[in-house]
VEXVOGU-112918 format. One line per field, with one value per residue: residue in three letters; x, y negated, z negated of N, C-alpha, C, O in turn. Coordinates in pm, 1 decimal. Each point is the difference from the previous one (the first is absolute). Example, Ala and Ser with C-alpha at 12.3 -4.5 7.8 and 13.67 -1.06 7.14 Angstrom:
res (ALA SER)
nX (1319.0 -138.6)
nY (569.0 -106.9)
nZ (-780.0 138.5)
caX (-89.0 82.0)
caY (-119.0 -119.0)
caZ (0.0 -6.0)
cX (90.0 -77.0)
cY (-120.0 -109.0)
cZ (0.0 -73.0)
oX (103.6 50.9)
oY (1.9 -110.8)
oZ (-66.5 -16.9)
***
This chain:
res (MET GLY TYR ILE ALA ASP LEU ARG LYS SER VAL GLY HIS ARG THR LEU ILE MET PRO CYS ALA CYS VAL ILE ILE GLU ASP GLY GLN GLY LYS ILE LEU LEU GLN LYS ARG VAL ASP ASP GLY ARG TRP GLY TYR HIS GLY GLY ALA ILE GLU ILE ASP GLU SER ALA GLU GLU ALA LEU ARG ARG GLU VAL ARG GLU GLU LEU ASN ILE GLU LEU GLU GLU ILE ARG LEU GLN GLY VAL TYR SER GLY ALA GLU TYR HIS HIS VAL TYR PRO ASN GLY ASP GLU THR SER CYS ILE ASP ILE VAL TYR VAL CYS GLY LYS TYR HIS GLY ASP MET ARG LEU GLN PRO GLU GLU VAL ALA GLN VAL ALA TRP PHE ASP ARG GLU SER LEU PRO LEU HIS LEU THR ASP SER CYS LYS GLN PRO ILE GLN ASP TYR PHE ASP ARG LEU SER LYS ARG ASP)
nX (-680.2 -68.0 -17.8 186.1 90.9 -101.4 59.6 187.9 -68.7 -57.4 132.0 53.7 57.2 -198.4 -39.4 170.0 -220.1 183.9 -178.5 103.0 64.4 4.3 200.7 -47.4 145.6 -92.4 167.0 -141.9 68.3 -223.7 -23.8 43.5 -172.3 194.3 -183.2 151.1 -110.3 -132.2 -205.6 8.8 7.2 -223.7 71.6 2.5 -187.0 -32.4 0.3 -205.5 -6.9 -150.1 43.9 -70.7 -125.5 129.2 43.7 -65.2 -134.3 -218.9 -125.3 -71.6 -167.4 -205.9 -94.5 -74.8 -209.4 -172.2 -68.2 -123.1 -209.0 -115.3 67.5 -172.9 149.9 185.7 -224.8 117.3 -207.8 74.0 -42.4 -133.6 79.1 -31.2 -77.5 -22.5 22.9 -223.2 36.6 -112.4 204.8 -155.9 165.2 -125.7 61.8 71.6 -223.7 145.8 -200.0 218.4 -74.4 139.8 -34.3 31.0 110.0 -49.7 200.2 -79.2 -201.6 203.5 -134.7 180.0 -37.9 120.0 -207.7 186.3 -155.3 83.8 -185.1 27.1 72.3 28.8 -116.8 144.6 -130.1 190.1 -199.1 191.1 -54.0 159.0 -92.8 -144.4 -114.7 183.5 79.9 -23.1 -71.0 -49.3 -82.7 197.2 2.8 -188.3 -75.7 106.8 -76.8 -183.7 44.1 92.1 -160.6 -118.1 94.9 -7.8 -195.2 32.2 98.8)
nY (-531.6 -207.4 -41.1 -28.1 -203.5 -146.2 -2.6 -110.5 -212.6 -37.7 -84.8 -188.9 200.8 -5.7 196.9 -135.2 -32.5 55.1 -137.7 92.4 -177.9 83.5 -7.8 1.6 -11.1 -127.5 139.5 168.2 73.0 1.4 -215.5 161.2 -142.9 68.3 109.2 -110.6 195.9 -161.5 -32.3 -53.1 -224.4 -10.1 124.0 -224.7 84.8 -166.1 -64.3 -9.2 36.8 137.7 -219.7 3.2 119.7 170.0 -194.8 127.4 -101.9 -3.8 183.3 33.3 -121.1 76.9 172.8 -43.9 -77.2 145.5 121.5 -105.5 -14.0 177.2 -147.5 130.9 60.3 69.3 -4.8 188.9 -2.3 76.0 -48.6 164.7 -65.5 199.6 12.7 209.2 -25.4 -4.8 222.0 -142.6 92.1 -122.3 -148.6 -170.4 66.4 -211.9 34.3 41.6 -92.5 16.8 -208.9 137.0 -191.3 139.8 -136.0 -134.8 16.7 -148.2 -26.5 -80.6 -34.3 -133.1 -97.9 109.3 65.4 97.3 138.4 -155.2 -124.5 -141.7 -212.6 217.4 96.7 -150.3 110.3 -79.6 39.2 115.4 -2.4 -113.3 -202.6 106.3 -150.0 48.6 -172.6 129.1 -209.6 153.0 -105.8 -10.3 193.7 73.9 -80.2 88.1 190.1 -5.2 -56.3 145.6 122.1 -90.6 17.3 200.4 6.0 -94.2 152.8)
nZ (-1137.8 50.6 219.6 119.8 0.4 135.9 216.2 43.6 6.4 213.4 159.1 -104.0 -84.3 -103.3 101.8 56.2 32.1 118.3 -13.9 177.5 -119.4 209.8 -103.2 220.0 -170.8 163.2 61.7 47.7 -201.8 -25.0 -55.9 -154.2 -24.0 -87.8 -73.6 -125.1 29.3 -81.7 87.1 218.0 -0.8 -6.5 175.0 17.8 95.6 144.3 -214.5 94.0 -222.0 93.7 8.9 -211.2 144.0 -59.7 102.0 173.1 149.1 -49.4 38.6 211.1 85.9 -49.1 108.6 206.7 10.8 -20.7 176.5 158.3 -80.0 77.6 156.9 -58.2 154.4 99.3 0.8 -37.4 81.0 -197.1 -217.1 75.6 -199.8 98.9 -209.6 76.9 222.4 13.5 6.8 -131.1 -15.6 -106.7 27.9 73.2 207.7 1.3 -11.0 168.2 41.4 50.3 -29.4 110.2 -112.2 173.4 -140.7 173.2 -99.3 147.9 -95.7 -50.3 -178.2 11.2 -198.3 154.8 -60.7 -74.0 87.3 -136.5 -0.3 173.8 -5.7 59.5 167.3 86.1 148.1 92.6 99.6 36.7 217.3 109.5 -7.6 136.0 -120.6 -120.1 -114.3 184.4 -33.2 -157.6 -178.9 -102.6 -110.6 -94.3 -196.0 -177.1 -88.5 -132.0 -213.5 -146.3 -100.8 -168.5 -203.5 -98.3 -107.5 -203.3 -131.7)
caX (-76.6 -101.7 -108.1 49.9 30.4 -128.6 -49.4 83.0 -48.6 -113.8 25.4 131.1 93.4 -69.8 26.7 -82.5 18.7 52.3 34.3 120.3 47.0 145.2 62.1 136.1 59.4 105.0 91.0 7.6 120.8 -4.5 9.6 -115.9 31.4 -63.2 25.3 17.7 -91.4 55.1 -58.2 44.5 127.8 -14.7 -7.2 -120.6 -37.6 -53.5 -145.1 -63.0 -144.3 -93.6 -89.3 -142.3 -37.3 117.7 22.2 129.6 103.1 21.9 75.2 134.8 72.0 17.8 99.1 133.1 35.2 36.8 116.8 117.7 -4.4 0.4 -130.6 -4.6 -59.7 -73.2 -11.4 -85.1 -34.7 63.2 -87.9 -54.6 55.4 -59.9 7.6 70.3 136.0 -11.1 -28.6 121.2 0.2 95.6 75.6 -80.5 -104.4 -114.3 -5.9 -78.1 -10.2 4.7 -32.1 93.8 -26.9 137.6 22.8 137.9 24.6 133.4 26.4 -38.0 83.3 15.2 124.4 -29.8 32.3 -64.9 -76.7 83.3 -78.8 -38.5 95.5 139.1 83.0 -46.9 108.0 -41.3 36.3 -45.3 -52.2 105.4 54.6 -105.8 45.2 -41.6 -109.2 -110.9 -130.5 -60.0 -109.4 54.1 76.3 -69.8 -12.9 130.4 31.6 -84.7 54.0 120.3 -40.1 -55.7 110.3 81.6 -78.4 3.6 134.6)
caY (121.6 -6.6 95.1 134.7 5.2 13.4 136.1 94.1 2.6 91.6 132.6 52.3 31.6 69.1 -51.7 -106.9 -35.1 -136.3 -65.6 -82.5 -76.7 17.6 -61.7 28.7 -125.9 29.8 -111.9 -22.1 63.0 141.8 29.5 -33.8 -34.5 88.2 -33.6 109.1 -23.7 8.8 109.4 135.4 -5.5 40.0 -107.6 -2.4 -130.7 -94.1 -8.3 51.7 22.7 -106.7 -34.3 -13.9 -109.7 -51.0 66.5 67.8 -99.4 -82.8 81.7 14.7 -126.1 -19.5 95.8 -37.6 -123.8 38.8 87.1 -52.9 -145.6 -50.5 -10.7 65.6 -84.4 78.7 141.2 79.9 128.6 119.0 114.8 35.2 130.5 59.6 145.1 61.0 -54.3 -133.3 20.9 -42.3 5.1 -97.6 51.3 -2.3 100.9 -46.7 60.3 -71.4 47.7 -130.2 -26.0 -106.7 -81.2 -42.9 -107.5 -30.0 -144.0 -36.5 -141.3 -43.1 -110.2 -11.3 47.1 130.1 17.7 124.8 11.6 97.1 106.2 101.1 18.5 4.4 -58.8 13.9 14.9 24.0 132.8 43.7 137.2 94.3 -25.7 -2.1 57.4 136.5 0.6 -75.9 41.8 93.0 -60.1 -96.4 68.2 5.4 -134.0 -48.3 77.4 -53.6 -131.4 16.9 62.8 -106.6 -89.1 61.1 -0.9 -137.6 -27.5)
caZ (19.3 -102.8 19.6 -28.0 -143.2 -69.2 22.9 -75.2 -138.3 -4.0 58.8 -37.4 108.6 109.2 133.9 54.4 140.7 -5.0 126.0 -13.8 115.8 2.6 117.1 43.4 45.0 98.2 28.1 143.6 53.1 -30.0 -143.4 -83.6 -137.8 -97.6 -139.5 -95.4 -111.5 -134.1 -79.5 34.3 69.7 139.7 97.9 81.7 51.9 -96.8 -4.5 -120.9 -5.4 35.7 -110.6 33.4 89.8 68.7 128.0 8.3 32.5 -119.6 -95.4 52.0 -19.2 -144.7 -49.4 48.4 -71.5 -136.4 -2.5 69.3 3.2 136.9 66.3 130.1 103.2 99.3 -33.1 88.5 -58.4 58.8 -13.0 -131.1 -35.5 -119.1 -3.7 -113.3 -15.3 -61.3 -142.4 -69.9 -146.0 -52.1 -115.1 -122.7 10.1 79.6 133.0 100.8 137.1 66.8 139.8 33.8 118.1 24.1 96.2 36.8 3.0 47.0 -27.0 -135.1 -46.7 -144.6 -60.0 -58.7 -141.6 -35.5 -124.4 -72.2 -63.5 98.8 109.3 -46.4 105.1 137.3 97.7 138.0 47.9 131.4 -4.7 -37.2 -134.2 -101.2 -127.1 -28.6 -97.3 56.0 -50.0 95.8 76.1 96.8 105.4 129.1 59.6 45.0 120.9 107.2 36.2 82.3 126.8 84.4 32.6 105.1 124.5 53.2 55.2)
cX (-108.6 -107.6 44.0 31.7 -128.6 -57.4 77.0 -44.7 -114.1 35.2 134.8 86.2 -67.6 24.8 -102.5 26.7 38.9 30.2 116.0 31.6 152.0 57.5 140.7 52.7 118.4 85.8 12.4 121.7 7.8 13.3 -128.2 47.0 -77.3 35.9 16.6 -83.7 70.9 -49.2 52.4 131.2 -5.9 -15.7 -130.3 -26.0 -72.0 -152.6 -54.7 -150.4 -79.4 -95.2 -144.7 -21.5 117.9 11.5 136.9 111.9 28.8 84.0 145.7 82.7 27.1 110.3 140.9 47.9 47.4 132.2 127.3 8.2 13.4 -143.2 9.5 -66.6 -83.9 -1.3 -88.5 -21.2 73.3 -96.0 -47.1 40.3 -63.3 14.1 84.1 139.9 0.0 -48.1 129.8 -20.9 110.4 73.1 -80.8 -114.7 -123.4 5.9 -88.3 -2.3 -13.7 -49.9 86.1 -39.5 132.6 6.8 148.6 12.8 143.6 36.2 -55.7 85.8 0.2 134.8 -29.2 52.6 -81.2 -75.3 68.1 -77.7 -30.6 109.8 143.0 94.8 -70.2 121.9 -61.6 52.1 -43.4 -42.2 103.9 49.7 -105.9 47.4 -54.7 -123.2 -113.2 -130.1 -69.6 -105.1 49.1 64.3 -70.8 -19.4 132.4 43.5 -81.4 50.3 119.9 -31.6 -55.9 108.5 83.6 -73.8 -0.7 132.1 16.3)
cY (7.7 105.8 142.0 14.6 14.9 140.3 101.7 9.5 100.0 141.7 60.2 24.1 67.7 -69.3 -105.0 -11.7 -146.8 -52.8 -97.5 -70.7 -1.1 -62.7 52.9 -131.2 33.7 -123.0 -30.4 62.6 147.4 37.6 -41.9 -24.1 93.0 -44.8 127.4 -34.2 16.2 127.3 138.9 3.6 40.2 -123.4 8.2 -139.3 -79.2 1.7 56.0 5.7 -124.8 -21.1 -13.2 -128.1 -65.7 73.1 67.5 -100.8 -91.9 76.0 13.5 -125.6 -26.8 91.3 -38.0 -128.4 34.7 76.7 -65.5 -152.2 -55.3 -1.6 66.7 -92.8 84.2 146.3 68.7 136.3 111.5 117.8 19.0 144.3 50.5 151.1 47.1 -57.9 -140.7 8.7 -27.6 10.9 -93.7 58.5 2.4 101.0 -43.1 63.5 -82.4 80.0 -126.6 6.7 -120.4 -65.2 -70.5 -101.2 -7.3 -152.4 -25.9 -144.0 -36.5 -120.5 -1.7 52.1 129.6 7.3 120.5 -9.5 107.9 113.6 114.5 33.8 -7.6 -64.4 16.3 13.2 26.4 136.1 17.8 146.6 99.8 -16.8 -3.0 66.7 141.0 4.9 -91.8 54.4 83.8 -66.3 -101.3 67.4 -2.5 -138.9 -55.2 75.2 -51.6 -135.6 15.5 68.0 -104.8 -95.5 59.1 5.7 -137.4 -29.9 49.5)
cZ (-106.7 11.2 -37.0 -148.2 -81.1 16.5 -83.0 -145.6 -15.0 44.2 -37.4 122.9 119.1 133.6 40.3 149.3 2.6 139.9 -22.6 131.1 -6.4 126.5 22.0 57.3 89.3 25.8 149.0 65.5 -39.9 -145.7 -70.6 -143.0 -92.4 -140.4 -82.2 -123.0 -134.7 -70.2 33.4 79.2 145.7 88.3 77.9 53.9 -108.7 2.8 -129.5 13.5 36.6 -117.3 50.0 81.9 71.9 133.8 -1.8 28.7 -118.2 -102.6 42.8 -27.3 -148.6 -53.5 42.1 -68.2 -141.8 -3.7 53.0 6.0 141.8 52.6 136.8 99.5 95.2 -42.5 103.5 -64.9 73.4 -6.8 -142.5 -27.4 -129.4 7.7 -116.9 -21.7 -60.4 -144.8 -75.5 -150.4 -47.4 -120.6 -130.3 2.2 76.8 138.6 91.2 129.7 83.1 144.2 35.7 132.4 28.8 114.2 32.2 7.0 43.5 -29.1 -137.2 -36.3 -152.9 -45.2 -74.0 -142.9 -46.4 -132.5 -85.0 -67.6 96.4 100.1 -53.2 100.7 133.8 90.3 136.4 44.9 145.0 -13.2 -51.5 -142.8 -110.1 -128.8 -21.0 -90.0 44.7 -58.1 107.3 88.2 104.0 120.9 135.0 60.4 51.8 125.4 117.9 47.3 93.2 132.8 96.4 46.0 113.8 133.0 63.9 67.6 141.6)
oX (-11.7 -35.3 -71.3 -30.7 -3.3 -51.3 -59.1 14.8 -18.5 -48.7 28.1 7.7 67.7 28.2 -120.7 114.2 -70.7 96.3 -2.4 -17.9 58.8 -70.8 77.3 -47.5 90.6 -43.5 72.3 16.9 108.4 16.7 -70.9 99.1 -123.0 99.8 -63.9 18.0 90.3 77.3 17.1 49.3 104.1 -39.7 -53.3 76.0 -13.2 -60.7 73.6 -56.2 39.1 -58.7 -23.6 50.3 -15.2 -16.1 85.3 107.9 115.4 92.5 91.5 111.6 107.9 88.7 92.4 118.0 99.8 85.1 108.8 102.6 59.7 -88.2 85.1 -98.3 -122.7 105.5 -89.6 89.8 -5.8 -19.0 43.6 -21.2 -10.6 42.3 44.1 45.4 106.3 -36.3 104.7 -104.3 117.4 -49.2 27.4 -75.5 -84.7 106.7 -103.3 92.7 -108.0 15.4 -31.5 0.5 38.1 -48.7 82.6 -89.5 94.1 109.5 -117.0 97.0 -84.3 71.3 -68.2 116.8 -121.9 42.7 -12.8 57.5 -25.0 10.2 43.9 92.9 -95.4 109.2 -112.9 114.1 -106.4 8.8 -34.0 64.4 25.6 73.8 -108.3 -87.3 -34.3 -18.4 -4.5 -2.8 -75.0 24.4 61.7 28.3 2.9 54.1 53.3 -0.5 5.0 63.1 33.5 -1.0 37.2 63.7 -15.5 6.7 106.8)
oY (102.2 62.6 70.0 103.1 75.5 57.7 93.4 105.4 57.9 97.0 114.7 -84.7 30.3 -119.7 21.9 10.6 -84.8 43.4 -81.8 56.0 -39.5 -21.3 20.0 -47.1 73.0 -113.7 -92.1 -9.1 58.1 117.6 -91.0 57.3 4.8 -68.8 102.0 -104.6 82.4 66.4 82.0 108.1 21.2 -106.9 108.6 -94.1 47.9 31.0 26.5 -14.9 -113.0 95.5 -6.7 -106.7 -107.9 121.9 -33.1 7.8 -35.2 -55.7 -10.2 7.6 -46.9 -44.9 5.5 -14.2 -54.3 -26.7 22.9 -54.7 -105.7 68.1 -35.1 -66.2 0.3 61.0 -60.9 54.7 8.5 70.6 -69.4 88.3 -73.7 54.2 -79.8 -11.3 -54.0 -100.8 56.4 -38.8 20.1 94.4 82.3 9.8 83.9 9.4 -52.5 74.7 -58.3 100.3 -112.9 64.1 -93.8 23.9 60.4 -68.3 59.6 -45.4 23.3 -32.0 61.7 66.6 0.1 -27.4 1.8 -68.3 118.4 105.4 112.6 114.8 -104.0 -71.2 76.6 -46.2 47.6 36.2 -46.7 59.0 93.6 90.0 -51.6 98.4 33.3 84.6 -96.7 121.5 -38.5 23.7 -35.6 -65.5 -36.5 -18.6 -64.2 -60.6 -18.4 -28.1 -62.0 -30.2 0.8 -46.5 -72.1 -0.6 -11.7 -84.2 -15.9)
oZ (-67.5 -99.9 -71.9 -59.8 -97.2 -95.9 -54.0 -61.8 -107.1 -58.0 34.9 88.9 98.2 5.4 -10.4 44.6 -54.5 63.1 -92.0 108.2 -100.7 98.5 -93.7 103.3 -40.2 -18.5 37.9 121.6 -4.2 -32.5 43.1 -45.3 4.7 -21.6 26.0 -62.5 -14.6 -69.2 -90.2 32.2 62.3 -46.5 22.8 -22.8 -112.6 102.5 -95.1 108.5 -29.5 -51.0 120.6 -35.1 57.3 5.3 -82.4 -58.9 -24.3 -59.1 -81.8 -51.3 -36.2 -72.6 -81.2 -32.0 -47.3 -84.8 -52.7 40.4 20.3 -52.3 81.7 -33.4 -9.7 -17.4 58.4 -63.9 122.7 99.0 -91.9 83.1 -98.0 102.2 -82.8 -113.8 -30.6 -60.7 32.0 -52.6 31.2 -61.9 -87.4 -96.7 30.7 60.7 -41.7 31.5 9.5 69.7 -37.7 105.1 -70.0 110.5 -68.5 49.6 -52.4 33.4 -30.4 68.6 -65.1 75.1 -102.5 -27.9 16.8 -93.1 31.3 -27.0 -42.9 43.3 -49.0 -38.0 13.1 -33.2 11.2 -28.7 40.8 -107.7 -72.4 -53.8 -108.8 5.5 48.2 19.0 -68.1 -7.5 116.8 120.8 90.9 101.3 100.1 118.4 105.0 92.5 109.4 119.9 106.2 101.4 118.5 114.0 92.7 105.3 121.6 89.5 59.1)
***
């Protein structure tokens, strides 16, 4: 997160607009892979900030490689999410207003290995077993994912 870290040196904790590339990884049987963050202990999908001159897809693949040590194969755009519910205050006081570009992926490869600085654990969840401590900004995209999934059945 070089670009954001550099900006923070100038603006401190003030709110930054942050475009993010995110992914809901599915298992094809109605479950999604979520990660529990180290910094706030909340659960959410995978991804992060887009760096300067990086495409959303490049950022997505880089973030997942860093966080989970896997390579995404087939991805499809689910939607773009923004607004007041995507305003986030980190435990250190940094504030962001995120624009989440959310993809879905059902095929990946590699030996999953978690980035210990960011990811405490991962687990598969279906709609009925979603964790209580879900990051607020992930709730609508995950609901939309399951709504689309139920329409396909």
